[in-house]
C-alpha positions in Angstrom: -17.8 7.9 41.8 -19.4 11.6 42.2 -20.7 13.1 45.5 -23.9 13.3 44.2 -23.7 9.8 43.6 -22.5 8.8 46.7 -25.2 11.1 48.4 -27.8 8.8 46.5 -26.2 5.6 47.6 -26.1 6.6 51.3 -29.4 8.0 51.6 -30.6 4.4 50.1 -28.1 2.1 52.9 -29.2 4.5 56.0 -32.9 4.9 54.7 -33.4 8.4 55.5 -37.1 9.3 56.6 -38.7 11.1 53.3 -40.1 14.4 54.5 -42.9 13.9 57.0 -46.2 15.8 55.4 -44.9 15.5 52.1 -44.2 12.2 52.1 -47.6 11.4 53.4 -49.6 13.4 51.3 -48.1 11.7 47.8 -49.1 8.4 49.5 -52.7 9.6 50.2 -52.4 10.9 46.3 -50.7 7.1 44.9 -53.6 5.4 46.9 -56.3 7.9 45.5 -55.1 7.8 42.1 -54.0 4.2 41.2 -57.5 3.2 42.9 -59.1 5.8 41.1 -57.6 4.5 37.5 -58.1 0.5 38.6 -61.7 1.6 39.3 -61.9 3.8 36.1 -60.7 1.1 34.1 -63.1 -1.8 35.5 -66.2 0.2 35.3 -66.0 3.8 33.9 -69.4 5.0 33.3 -69.2 7.0 30.2 -69.4 5.1 27.5 -72.3 4.0 28.6 -73.9 7.2 27.8 -71.8 8.0 24.7 -73.1 4.5 23.3 -76.9 5.6 24.1 -76.3 9.2 22.5 -75.3 8.0 19.4 -77.9 5.1 19.7 -80.8 7.9 20.0 -79.0 9.3 16.3 -79.2 6.6 14.4 -76.0 5.1 14.9 -75.8 1.1 13.4 -76.7 -0.9 16.0 -73.8 -3.0 14.8 -71.4 -0.6 14.8 -71.9 0.1 18.6 -72.3 -3.7 19.5 -69.3 -5.1 17.6 -67.1 -2.1 17.1 -66.9 0.4 19.4 -68.1 -1.3 22.5 -65.4 -4.0 22.4 -63.0 -1.2 21.4 -63.4 0.7 24.3 -63.4 -2.5 26.4 -60.0 -3.1 24.8 -59.1 0.4 26.1 -60.1 -0.4 29.4 -57.9 -3.5 29.8 -54.5 -1.7 28.6 -55.7 1.2 31.1 -55.7 -2.1 33.6 -52.9 -3.3 32.9 -51.5 0.2 33.2 -52.3 1.3 36.6 -52.3 -2.5 38.2 -49.3 -2.9 36.5 -47.3 0.4 38.1 -48.7 -0.4 41.3 -48.0 -4.4 41.4 -44.8 -3.7 40.4 -44.1 -0.9 42.7 -45.7 -2.7 45.8 -45.3 -6.3 45.1 -41.6 -6.8 43.4 -39.6 -4.7 45.3 -38.6 -4.5 48.6 -41.4 -2.4 50.6 -43.9 -2.8 53.9 -45.6 -5.8 52.1 -42.5 -7.6 51.3 -41.4 -7.3 54.2 -44.6 -8.7 56.2 -45.6 -11.4 53.6 -44.0 -14.6 52.7 -46.0 -15.0 49.4 -45.2 -11.2 48.5 -41.4 -12.0 49.3 -41.6 -14.7 46.9 -42.2 -12.1 44.2 -39.3 -10.0 45.2 -37.2 -12.7 45.2 -37.9 -13.4 41.7 -37.4 -9.8 40.3 -34.3 -9.4 42.4 -33.2 -12.4 40.6 -33.8 -10.3 37.6 -31.9 -7.1 38.7 -29.1 -8.9 40.2 -28.2 -12.1 38.7 -29.3 -12.0 35.6 -29.5 -8.9 34.0 -27.1 -6.9 36.2 -25.6 -4.1 35.3 -22.9 -3.6 33.3 -22.1 -6.1 29.9 -24.7 -8.3 31.4 -27.6 -5.8 30.9 -28.1 -7.0 27.2 -27.0 -9.7 25.9 -27.6 -11.5 22.5 -29.9 -14.4 23.4 -33.3 -14.7 24.0 -34.8 -13.0 27.2 -34.1 -15.5 30.2 -37.1 -15.3 32.7 -36.0 -15.5 36.4 -39.1 -17.3 37.0 -39.2 -20.7 35.0 -42.0 -22.8 33.8 -45.8 -21.8 35.0 -44.8 -17.8 36.1 -47.4 -17.6 39.1 -46.2 -14.4 40.0 -48.2 -13.0 36.9 -50.6 -16.4 36.0 -52.1 -16.2 39.3 -53.1 -12.1 39.0 -54.0 -13.0 35.6 -56.9 -15.7 36.7 -57.7 -14.1 39.8 -58.1 -10.9 36.9 -60.6 -12.9 34.6 -62.7 -14.5 37.4 -63.8 -10.9 38.8 -64.2 -9.7 35.7 -66.4 -12.9 34.7 -68.3 -12.3 38.0 -68.8 -8.4 38.1 -69.0 -7.6 34.5 -71.2 -10.9 33.0 -70.6 -13.4 30.2 -70.6 -11.3 27.5 -68.9 -10.3 24.2 -67.4 -6.9 26.0 -66.1 -8.7 29.3 -64.0 -11.0 26.5 -63.2 -7.7 24.9 -62.2 -6.2 28.0 -59.6 -9.4 28.9 -58.3 -9.9 25.5 -57.6 -5.9 25.9 -55.7 -7.0 29.2 -53.7 -10.3 27.6 -52.6 -8.5 24.3 -51.1 -5.5 26.1 -49.5 -7.3 28.8 -47.7 -10.0 26.8 -47.1 -8.6 23.2 -46.5 -5.0 24.5 -45.3 -4.4 27.6 -43.9 -7.9 28.3 -42.4 -7.6 24.4 -41.0 -4.3 25.2 -39.3 -5.4 28.4 -37.5 -8.4 27.3 -36.1 -6.3 24.3 -34.4 -3.7 27.4 -32.5 -6.7 27.5 -31.2 -7.6 23.8 -28.8 -6.9 22.0 -30.3 -6.9 18.4 -34.1 -6.8 17.8 -36.3 -5.0 15.0 -36.9 -2.2 17.6 -33.1 -1.4 17.7 -33.1 1.5 15.8 -36.1 3.5 17.1 -35.8 6.5 19.2 -38.6 6.2 21.3 -37.6 2.9 22.1 -34.3 4.2 22.7 -36.0 6.7 25.4 -37.8 4.3 27.1 -34.9 1.8 27.3 -32.7 5.1 28.6 -35.9 5.3 31.3 -35.4 1.8 32.4 -32.0 1.5 32.7 -32.6 4.3 35.7 -34.8 1.7 37.2 -32.1 -0.7 37.2 -30.4 2.6 39.0 -32.8 3.0 41.2 -35.4 0.7 41.8 -37.4 3.0 43.6 -38.1 4.8 40.4 -39.2 4.1 36.5 -41.7 1.1 36.8 -43.8 1.6 33.6 -42.4 0.2 30.6 -44.1 1.5 27.6 -44.8 4.9 28.7 -43.9 6.9 31.9 -47.5 8.4 32.8 -48.1 6.3 35.8 -44.2 7.2 37.2 -44.9 10.8 36.2 -48.4 10.6 38.0 -47.2 9.7 41.7 -43.6 10.8 41.8 -41.7 7.9 40.4 -39.9 9.5 37.5 -36.4 9.9 36.4 -36.1 12.1 33.1 -33.0 10.5 31.1 -32.5 14.3 30.2 -31.0 15.3 33.5 -30.5 11.8 35.1 -27.3 11.4 32.7 -24.5 10.4 35.1 -26.6 7.3 36.2 -27.0 5.8 33.2 -23.5 5.9 33.0 -22.8 4.7 36.1 -25.7 1.3 34.8 -23.8 0.7 31.8 -20.2 0.4 34.1 -20.5 -3.0 35.2 -18.0 -2.2 38.3 -20.3 0.4 39.9 -22.6 0.5 42.9 -26.1 1.6 41.8 -28.9 3.0 44.5 -30.6 -0.5 44.0 -27.8 -2.3 44.9 -27.6 -0.5 48.1 -31.2 -1.5 48.9 -30.6 -4.6 48.0 -27.5 -4.6 50.4 -28.9 -3.2 53.0 -32.0 -5.7 53.2 -29.5 -8.6 53.0 -27.3 -7.2 56.3 -30.3 -6.1 58.4 -33.2 -7.4 57.2 -32.9 -11.2 55.2 -34.4 -14.4 57.1 -31.3 -16.7 58.0 -32.5 -19.2 55.1 -31.9 -15.7 52.5 -28.7 -15.0 54.2 -27.2 -18.5 53.5 -28.3 -18.8 50.2 -27.0 -15.9 49.5 -23.5 -16.8 50.5 -23.3 -19.8 49.0 -24.5 -18.2 45.3 -22.0 -15.5 46.3 -18.8 -18.2 46.8 -19.5 -19.0 43.1 -20.2 -15.7 41.7 -16.9 -13.1 42.2 -19.0 -10.1 41.0 -21.4 -10.8 44.1 -18.0 -10.3 46.2 -16.6 -7.5 44.0 -19.9 -5.4 45.0 -19.5 -6.0 48.6 -16.2 -4.6 48.2 -17.9 -1.6 46.8 -20.1 -1.0 49.6 -17.9 -0.7 51.9 -15.6 1.3 49.8 -18.9 3.9 49.7 -19.4 3.2 53.6 -15.9 3.9 54.3 -16.3 7.6 52.4 -19.9 8.1 54.4 -17.5 7.1 57.6 -14.8 9.4 56.7 -17.1 12.5 56.4 -19.7 11.5 59.7 -17.3 9.5 61.7 -20.0 8.8 64.5 -22.7 8.0 62.3 -23.8 4.8 64.8 -26.0 3.2 61.3 -22.8 3.7 59.2 -20.8 1.8 61.4 -23.8 -0.9 62.1 -23.6 -1.5 58.1 -19.6 -1.6 57.7 -19.4 -4.1 60.5 -22.0 -6.1 59.1 -20.4 -5.9 55.3 -17.2 -6.7 56.8 -18.7 -10.4 59.1 -20.3 -11.1 55.8 -17.2 -10.9 53.2 -15.3 -12.6 56.0 -17.8 -15.5 55.2 -17.8 -15.1 51.4 -14.3 -14.8 51.2 -12.7 -16.1 54.1 -9.1 -14.9 54.6 -6.3 -16.9 54.0 -4.7 -18.8 57.3 -1.4 -18.2 58.4 1.2 -20.3 57.7 
C-alpha cells in the first residue's frame, strides 16, 4: 500500500473534519443545486413559452401536442432521474447523517452495503460470468417506494394527461433500461457493451466508487459528481483502480464501513456481522488488513487516541470472529 493510499484510508478511519468554510459552502451549493435541478425537472418554465411561440408561428398543433411536448416531458424525466438518483444514492444509501438517524434509511444502507461488501466485493468477485445478483430480493421497496411517490406526486401536481405519462415514462425507461442496465453490466464479464470505450470509462469511474463510496455516485455520466465535488477521474486515480482490482487490498469504502461497524453499529448489526464473518473468511482477512493499516498509523503517530481506540476495538472484534486456540 502506497503512502498516499494509506493517507486516504486513515482519513476515512479517523474521520478528519473537512475545512470549515469550504465544506459549508460546498454543502450549501450541493443542497441548492440538487433542489434546483429537481425543481427544473419537475416544472421547468421554458418549454411552454417555446411552444406558444411555435403555435403563433403556425407550427402544426399535432406536432406540438404529440411530439414536442411528450419529448420535452420525457427529457425532464431523465433530468429527474439523474439529479434525484444522485441525491438518493449519496445521502440515502451510504453511511451518513441520514442513515445514522433513521432506521428506515438505514435499511437502504444495509442493502447497498451488501452490494459493495458481500455480493460484489473488490477483486475477482467484483465481476462475474453470471446474471446480476440484486442485494434486495423480491419487490425492491427501497427503489419501488420512491417510484410510487414520484408517480403520485406527478399526477397530483401535473394532472392526468399525456404529458404526465410521458414524464413518468421517461423516468421509468431511463431508470430501468439505461441506468439500472448500465450498472448491472459493470459487474458482468460478458455483455454486448464489453468492447465499448465509453463503457470502459464509466466502468473505471464506478470502480472508483467501490474504492471510495463517498465519490462517483452517478452511473451513466459523471456530470452530477463534477457539479457537486464528488468526482474522482480515472485518468488521475490509476493507483486506486489497481487497488480495487486487487482483491487483497483495503479500500476507503472498507475503512468507512469498518469504522461504522466498530463504533456506531447497533448491537444487532454487530452480532449479525460476527455471525456472517465466521462463515466468510474474506471478512476476517479484511479485519486483519484494517489492523495492519492501523499499525502503520500508530507507528507514525503512537499517541493518536482515535487510532488507538479503533485498534483496540478491531482486535476485540477479531478475537470474537476468530477466537485464539486454547492452550493445550
